[in-house]
C-alpha positions in Angstrom: -34.7 -70.5 -47.3 -37.7 -68.8 -45.8 -35.9 -68.5 -42.5 -33.0 -66.8 -44.2 -35.3 -64.3 -46.1 -37.1 -63.4 -42.8 -33.8 -63.0 -41.0 -32.5 -60.6 -43.8 -35.8 -58.7 -43.7 -35.7 -58.3 -39.9 -32.1 -57.2 -40.2 -33.0 -54.6 -42.8 -35.9 -53.3 -40.7 -33.6 -53.1 -37.7 -31.0 -51.3 -39.7 -33.6 -48.9 -41.0 -34.6 -48.0 -37.4 -31.0 -47.4 -36.6 -30.5 -45.1 -39.6 -33.6 -43.1 -38.8 -32.6 -42.8 -35.1 -29.1 -41.7 -36.0 -30.4 -39.1 -38.5 -32.7 -37.5 -36.0 -29.9 -35.1 -34.9 -29.6 -33.9 -38.5 -33.4 -33.6 -38.7 -33.2 -31.4 -35.6 -30.7 -29.1 -37.4 -33.1 -28.9 -40.4 -35.9 -28.0 -38.1 -33.7 -25.4 -36.4 -32.6 -24.0 -39.7 -36.3 -23.6 -40.8 -37.0 -21.8 -37.5 -34.0 -19.5 -38.2 -35.4 -18.7 -41.6 -38.7 -17.7 -40.1 -37.0 -15.2 -37.8 -35.1 -13.8 -40.7 -38.3 -13.6 -42.7 -40.0 -11.7 -39.8 -37.3 -9.0 -40.0 -37.4 -9.1 -43.9 -41.1 -8.4 -43.8 -40.5 -5.3 -41.6 -38.3 -3.7 -44.3 -39.6 -1.1 -46.7 -40.2 -2.1 -50.3 -37.2 0.1 -51.3 -34.9 -1.7 -48.8 -36.0 -5.1 -50.1 -35.2 -4.1 -53.7 -31.9 -2.5 -52.6 -30.6 -5.6 -50.9 -31.9 -8.0 -53.5 -30.0 -6.1 -56.2 -26.8 -5.2 -54.2 -23.4 -6.5 -55.2 -21.3 -8.2 -52.4 -19.4 -4.9 -51.7 -22.7 -3.0 -51.7 -24.3 -5.4 -49.1 -21.4 -4.8 -46.8 -21.8 -1.0 -47.2 -25.6 -1.3 -46.7 -25.0 -3.3 -43.5 -22.7 -0.7 -42.0 -24.8 2.3 -43.2 -27.9 0.7 -41.7 -26.0 0.6 -38.3 -25.2 4.3 -38.7 -28.9 5.0 -39.6 -30.1 2.9 -36.7 -32.1 0.8 -39.1 -31.4 -2.4 -37.2 -34.0 -4.5 -39.1 -32.1 -3.9 -42.3 -28.8 -4.6 -40.6 -29.9 -8.0 -39.3 -31.4 -9.0 -42.7 -28.1 -8.1 -44.4 -26.4 -10.3 -41.8 -29.1 -13.0 -41.6 -26.9 -15.8 -43.0 -24.3 -14.9 -40.3 -26.8 -14.8 -37.5 -28.4 -18.1 -38.6 -25.0 -19.7 -38.9 -24.1 -18.5 -35.4 -27.4 -19.9 -34.0 -26.9 -23.2 -35.7 -23.4 -23.6 -34.2 -24.5 -22.7 -30.7 -27.2 -23.9 -28.3 -28.8 -20.4 -28.2 -32.3 -19.7 -29.5 -32.3 -17.8 -32.8 -34.4 -15.0 -31.4 -31.8 -14.5 -28.7 -29.0 -14.4 -31.3 -30.9 -11.7 -33.3 -31.8 -9.7 -30.2 -28.2 -9.8 -28.9 -26.8 -8.6 -32.2 -29.3 -5.7 -32.3 -28.3 -4.8 -28.7 -24.6 -4.9 -29.7 -25.3 -2.7 -32.7 -27.2 -0.1 -30.5 -23.9 0.6 -28.7 -22.3 1.8 -31.9 -22.5 5.5 -32.5 -20.9 5.6 -35.9 -18.9 3.4 -38.3 -16.8 4.9 -41.1 -15.6 2.4 -43.6 -12.0 3.1 -44.7 -11.8 0.3 -47.3 -13.3 -2.9 -48.5 -10.7 -5.2 -50.2 -11.7 -8.4 -52.0 -9.6 -11.5 -51.7 -9.0 -12.9 -55.1 -10.8 -16.0 -56.2 -8.1 -18.8 -56.2 -10.2 -21.4 -57.9 -9.3 -21.8 -61.5 -11.0 -23.8 -64.2 -8.6 -25.5 -66.7 -5.7 -23.6 -65.1 -6.7 -20.2 -66.5 -10.4 -19.4 -66.4 -11.9 -18.2 -63.2 -14.9 -20.1 -61.7 -17.7 -18.2 -59.9 -17.7 -19.2 -56.2 -20.8 -19.4 -54.1 -19.2 -17.0 -51.5 -16.8 -14.1 -51.6 -14.3 -13.0 -48.9 -13.5 -9.4 -48.1 -11.3 -7.6 -45.7 -13.1 -4.5 -44.3 -11.2 -1.7 -42.5 -13.2 0.8 -40.5 -13.3 3.3 -37.7 -15.9 2.8 -35.0 -17.2 5.2 -32.4 -19.2 4.1 -29.3 -22.2 5.7 -27.7 -20.6 5.3 -24.3 -16.9 4.4 -24.1 -17.2 3.4 -20.5 -20.1 1.0 -21.1 -18.9 -0.2 -24.6 -15.2 0.3 -25.0 -15.0 -1.1 -28.5 -13.8 2.1 -30.2 -11.1 2.7 -32.7 -9.8 1.1 -35.9 -11.0 -2.4 -36.7 -10.4 -5.1 -39.4 -13.1 -7.6 -40.1 -13.0 -10.5 -42.5 -16.5 -10.8 -44.0 -17.8 -13.6 -46.2 -20.9 -13.0 -48.3 -23.0 -15.6 -50.0 -26.4 -15.7 -51.6 -29.4 -15.4 -49.2 -32.1 -18.1 -49.3 -34.4 -15.4 -47.9 -34.2 -12.8 -50.7 -31.9 -14.3 -53.3 -29.3 -11.4 -53.2 -26.0 -11.3 -51.4 -25.9 -11.6 -47.6 -23.2 -11.5 -45.0 -22.6 -15.1 -43.9 -19.5 -14.8 -41.6 -17.8 -12.0 -39.8 -14.5 -12.6 -38.2 -12.0 -10.3 -36.5 -8.3 -10.1 -37.3 -5.7 -11.5 -34.9 
């Protein structure tokens, strides 16, 4: 009986090592996510008190407007904070360093001369509770139509009318709404 108990104990210890070893990849993603939040925190700390209050209290539609207006105003720190969930998601899905992802997004935004939003259309919530009552979702999807002008059409030819599908969700950084995904239309 003692031999059986020791065998079971050794098996459980061996199994525990396997579980810990297999979960190290997910632990790496947790470490990466914490690093992403520290980069977002760095940009958040550079915002003015007014900007921090503005984004913390903004509705989902307002956070989209703040993002595009900050591009027009060349306030790139505010733009990346408004899109920090999106940038963190992009870094988590790629092998790129989070600092690189943020810097590349800022460089992309610097090529834009002006964005004029034509409309922001919400996609209705399709989840229903008891068949009639709506349930609040953790994210909201919008279709944004806008006109974009480039600083230099030869260097950055992305000019004209665009459609973007934007998902907003709550930010772990500041508790308000934040852009979590940006996708282009087909």
